[in-house]
N, C-alpha and C positions, 0 to 999 in steps of 0.2 A: 504494500500499500504506499506508494511513493507519490510525490507531487509532480508526476510526469506531465499531467495536464490539470490545470486548476480551473478549467471551465466546467460549468454544469453540464451534466450528461456527457462527460468527456469521451467515453468509448463510443457512444452512439454518434456524437458529432464527428468523431474521427472516421467512423465507418461511412457516415453520410457524405463527407467530403471526399473520402476515397472513392466511393461509388460514383459520385458526380464527376470526379476527375477521370474515372474510366470512361464515362460517357463523353467527356470533352476530348479524351484521347482518340476516341473512335472517329471524331471529326477530323483530327489531325492525321489519322492513319494514311489518308490518301497522299499526304505530302512525303511521308517517310515510313518505311516498315523496318528500318534497321537501327534506328536510334530512338531512345526514349524521348517523348516530347515533354514540354514544360508541364503539361497537365498530368502526364504519367509520373513525373518527378514529384509533383504535389501529392498525388495519391500515395507514392512511396513514403514521403515524409509523414503523412497522416498515419499510415500503417505502423511505422516505427514508433510513433507516439503512442499508438494504441497497444502495442505489444512489447516494444523494446527489443534491442538486438542482443542475442546471447553473447556474453562477454568472453568467448574463447576464440581468439583469432586463428589458432592453428586449426580448429575444427571448421571455422568459417572458410578458411583457405582450402581445406580438404573437400568440402562440399562444392565449392566453386570450381575446383579442379576437375572433379567428376562431371559437374554440370557442363563445363566448357568442352570437355571431351565429347559429350553427347551432342551438344549444340553445334559443334563443327561438322557433325554428320547429318544435320537437319537440312531442310530446304531453305534455311536462312543462315548459312554458315558464317556470314560476315556481320551478323547482328550483334549488337553490344549487349549480350545477356548478362544479367547480374543476379547472383544467387545469394540469398540471405537466410540465415538461421535465426528465427524469432525466439525470444525468450518466453516460451509458452509451452505448457505440457500437453496441449491437445495433440491428438494423433491426426495430423492434417498437413496438407500442402496446397498451395493455390498460386494463381498468377492473375495479375490485373491487365495483362497484355504486354506488348513489346516494351521493355524486354526484361521485366522483373519476375523472378520466381522465388517464392517464399516457402520455407520448410519450417514447421514447428519442431522444436527440439523434442517434444513428446513423441513425434513420429520416429525420430532417430533412435529413441530408446527401444523401439519395437522392431526395427529392421535388423537383419542379421547377416548382411553381406554388402559389399560394394556394388555388386550387380543388382541387388534389390534397390539400393539408393539410385542407381543409374536408371532403372525402370520407372521409378517415381518421377525423377527429373525429366526423363524422356516424355512421359505422359503430359507434364506441365508445359514443356517446350512445344509439344504438338498442339496444345490449346492455343499457344501464341501463333504458330505458323498457320493454323487453320482459322485464325481470327475468331475464335469462339468468344473471347471477352467482349469484342465489339458487337457481335451478333446478339449477345445477351444483354447488352446495355439497357434497352428499354425496360425489360422485365426487372433487372436489378435496381435501376433507379426508382421505379414505381414501388417496389417492395420496401426500399429503404425510406422513401418519402412517406409511405403509409405508416411505417414504424415511428418516424419522427413526428407525424401528425398525432399518433396515439400518445406519445410522450407529452406533447403540448396539451392534449385533451385532459390527461390525468392531472396536469397542473402541479405535479409533485416533484419537479426538478429531478434530482439524482435518483430518487426511488422510482420514478417513472421508467428508468432503464430496465428495471426488473421485468416489466411487462413487454419489453420490446427486444428481446434477444434475437428475434427473428431478423433483425436488421443485418445479421451476419450471413443471411442466406445467399447473398450475391456472390460469396466466394466459396460456396459449398456445392458446386456442380453446375453444369451447363445444359442439363437435359440428357436423356438417355442416348440419343443419336450422336450428340457431340462427344459424350464420354466414350462411347464405343469407337468413334473415329480417333479420339485421342489415344485410346488403348492401341489401336492398330498402327497408327502412324508413329506414336511414341516407341512402340516395340521395335519398329524398323530402325528408328534413330539409335536406340541403345544397342541393338544388334550390330549395326554398322560400326559402332564404336568398339565392338569386340566383346561386349558383355553377354554372358550366358542368357539367352532369351527366356529360358524356363523360370528365371528369377522373378519375372513379372507375375507368374502364376503363384509363386510363393508369397508375394506381397498380398495378393488376393486372399490366399489362405490365411494369412495373418489377420486380415480384417474379418474374415468369416469366423475364425476362431474366437475373436473378441466378441463378435455379434452373438455367437452361440453361447458363450459364457454369460453375456449380459441377459439373454433370454432366460437361461436356466436360473440365474440369480434372481431375476425379477419375479419369476414364478415362485421361487422359494420364499421370497419376501413379500409376496402378495401385492405387487405393484406392476405398473406398465413398464416395459423395457425402454431404456434410453438408447435407441438405435442410432448409430452414426449415419448421416446421409450425405457424406461428401465423397472424397476420393475413393474410387474402386468399390463403393458400397452397394450399388444397385444394379450391377451388370456382371455377366458371367466372366470367369477367368478365361484367358486364352487357352484354347484346346490345342491338341497336337498339330492340327491343320494350320492354325494361326501362327504357331511357333515356326512351323516349316515354311510358311509363306514369308515370315519375317527374315528367315535365313536366306530364302531365295531372293528376296528384294535386296538384301545386303550382299548377294553373290558370295555367301559364305555357308553354303549348304553343309560342307564338311567341317566347318569351323575355321577360324583364322589359323595360320601356320603355327603360331605360338600357343594355340589353344584358347578356349573361351576364358574370359576373366570372370571369376567368381568373387574372390577377395573376402572370404568369410573372416579369416584371422586378421587380415589387414584392417578391415572395417571395425571389428571388435576392439583392436588395439587403439584405433583412433577415437572411439567413444568411451574408452576407459576413463572414468572420472566425470562423465557427463551428469549434469544435475538431473535428479529424478524428483518429480513433483514441483513444488514451488522453489523459486530461486531465492538467494539472499536478498536481492533487490525487491522481491515481492513480500518477504517475510515468511517465516516457517510456522505452520500450524502443527502442533503436537498435542494429541489428546484434547482437541477443541480449544487450545490456547494458542494465540498468535504470539510469536517472538520475533521482533524486528530489530536487528542489531543496528542498522543504519539510522533508524529513528530512535533507538534506545528505549523502546516501549514494549509492553506486553498487555494482552487483553484476553479475557476468557468468555466462552459461550457455553450455554447449557449442553450437557451430554445428550447425544442423540441428534443434535442439530447437524446439518451439513454446512460446512464452511468452505466457500469457494474464494480462493485468494487470487486477486489480480494485481497488476502493477499499480493501478491508481485507485483501487477500491477493494472492499471486502464485502462479499455477500454471505449471509447466514440465514438458514431457514429450517423449519421443522420438517419432519418426514412427510407430513401431509401437505406441505407448502401452504399452510394456512396462516403462517406467521413468518414475516420476512424482515430482515434488517440489512441496511447498507451503511458502510462507513467510508467516508472520503477524507482526504487531507487537503487543506487549503491554506494559502498564505494569508496572514492577518494584515489588513491594511493599517497603516500607522494611525494611532490615536482612537481606534475603534474599540469599544467595550464589547464583551460577549453578546450583550443584548443588541447593541447596534449592528454588530456583524450578522447575527441570525435574522434580525428583522429585514436587513438589506438583502440577505439571500432569499427571503420569502416574500419580498415586496409583491403586492398585488393579490396575496392570499388572504383569506379570512382567518385571522389568528385568534386562538382561545387560550386562556389560562397560562400566561407567561410567568416565569419565576426564576430567580437566580439559583445556581447550584454551585457546590464546591466538592471536588473529588480529588482525594490524595494531593492536596495542595494546589490543584488547578481550578481556576475560576471558570464558570460557564453560565449557560442560560438554556432554558428549555421552554418550548411552546408547542401547541398543537395547531395543525391546520384543519379546518372543518371538512376538507375533502382532499382528494389526491391519491388515495390508496390504489396501488396497481393491482390489488386483488379483487376489486369489485367495480371495474371500469371507472375508477376515479371518484366513486360516491362516498367512500368511507374516510375517516380521519387518519392523519399521519402524525406520529410523535416525532418532533425535531429536537435535537439537543446538540449543543456544542461545548467543547472544552478547549481552553487556551493553554498551550504548552510552548513556552518561548514565543517564537514568531509564527507558530503554526496553530491552526484551528482544526480540531477533529470534529467532523460533522456527522452526527448519527441520525438516521432516519428509520423508523419502524412502523410497520402496518400489520394489522390482523384482519382476517376475513370477517370476523365478528367484532362489534363494538357496542358500547353502552353509553348513552347520554353523551355522544360525541367524543368518547375516549376509546382508543383501541383496547380490545379485551386483554391483550398482553402488555399493556402499558407498564405495569410494575416490573415485568421481566425486562423490558427495554431499558428501564432505568437501572436495573441491577447489572446488566451487561455494561453499561456506561460506567458504573461504579467500580468495575474491575480494571479500568485503564490506569496503569502506573508505569513508573520507570523500571527498566530492567535492572536486576541486581547483578553485581559482577559475576557471580557464579552461574547466571542464566545465559550469558552470552554464547557459550558453546551450543546451547539449544537453538540458537538463531542461525546456525550453519545448516546448509541444505543437505539432504540425502543425495547420494551419488551412486552411479553404477560402478561396480568393481568387476573387472574381468579376471577370471580364474581358469586354471586348467583342470579338467576333470580327471580323476583317477578311477580305478576300477570300482571303488566303493563309495564314490561321491553320490550324494543324494540331495536333490534340490530342497527337500523339506527341512534339511538341517540348517538352511539359511532363511527359512520362512519367517522366523521371529524378528528378523531385522527389517522386514518390509513394513513401512508405516501405514498399515491398514488394520482396521479392527478385526477383519476376518477375510478369508479367501487369500491369505498370503501365499500359500503354495501355488494356487491357481495363477496368481499374478506372475510368479516366477516362471511358470510353464508358458504363459503367454509371452513374456519378454523374450524367452529363448526359442519361440516357435515350436514348442513341444506340447501344447495343449491339445487334447485333454490328458493323454496318458503315455506319451513317448518318453523314452529314457535318454539320459546323457550317455554319450559314448566316451570311453576312456581315451584321454589324449586330446579331446576337443576343448576349445575355449568356450566358456559360458559366462552369463551375466548374473550377478547378484546385486543386492542393494545394501549399502552401508550408510 
């Protein structure tokens, strides 16, 4: 939760501008198809603000090296492709058009070879060469504008974002036909670059394994599965005919003279130490308590709540999603009191029951808005609270599906969460360091379950390790092979 963007609805605005920029780029595409336009650069800048760049230059260079190798075999070999690893643990990759390709570090944790990485990058490069982002422009802009309108309608500022996560849909696929075309064309690009074409099928398998696990887990937990709808999710893996066609198109039916590139061990060595879950810049959540070394603070949430940590805000919600909180960090303008700051943030709203508060030596103020809840189309009240710490203001917003007399039903709980905000103790700083992947070599008696306790999940730790290593549901490690654990 850093001050990467201090505007209201930061992530939504970033995605809105990014999407609009993609649209603007489509108009510029007629002028040039090999260099990013000013509008594409603007989209790029907004995406970096929304996610942040993963701070491992060696890994950035490695991904770019693989991407350039594939791009040189595309139908745009002279284009100035740029490949960026985003500091986000989602299992995703996307492009906004010529010539930016983005890979979330969460995807890198789940891949298991350089050939798999090349197939993902080839897929995204193919979206660029086939002009899919431009063709999708209208649908993406309309979807994002609809989400922005919903945020305005709720009148709840940052809390409105919770109802509008669909704004990210513009970068989660281009339709079945376009995705299938990107599979076919991208497979040709990566195969021409010498990468083992069967690796694309292994990436599909990885996604399908994750989907299968999520469906099984959701059934056991009595909820709807959260199925991913992006890269490789809704179309079949390339079969033997598609693989052979890619080899034929690359004129490498028998393989390159030096053999197909797989790069399993090389890839795992490159991602050894990769952050797993939240990064230090985002703050680390352990047992529903946030530890943030850069801000020097810690904050606790009730057990059983889901805590979703992002670079510029923190979401927390109950299992039934009938109670939600969001916390953002803003810079305090000079000479403003907590009351003046909060009233300025909520200007234009109908405010109720304002009062000063003090928490662990921090002065603050809290008030309610009569409407704006993202849980009932903006009709319900929202609790707003702020605490000043140095030159920063922590802005809390909470809403419940139910309310009484203009007060969210969970109002007392919201105030209790705010009351846990305090400075980190010296002994707690190690808790603010992120979890990371560790690459080990399997022996004859290695068992993944022996490492399960180190995975920062309440349950399904063994299954997570199986998924990370492409072994789900019940494949075994082979002696002498490298494998991933979490430390």
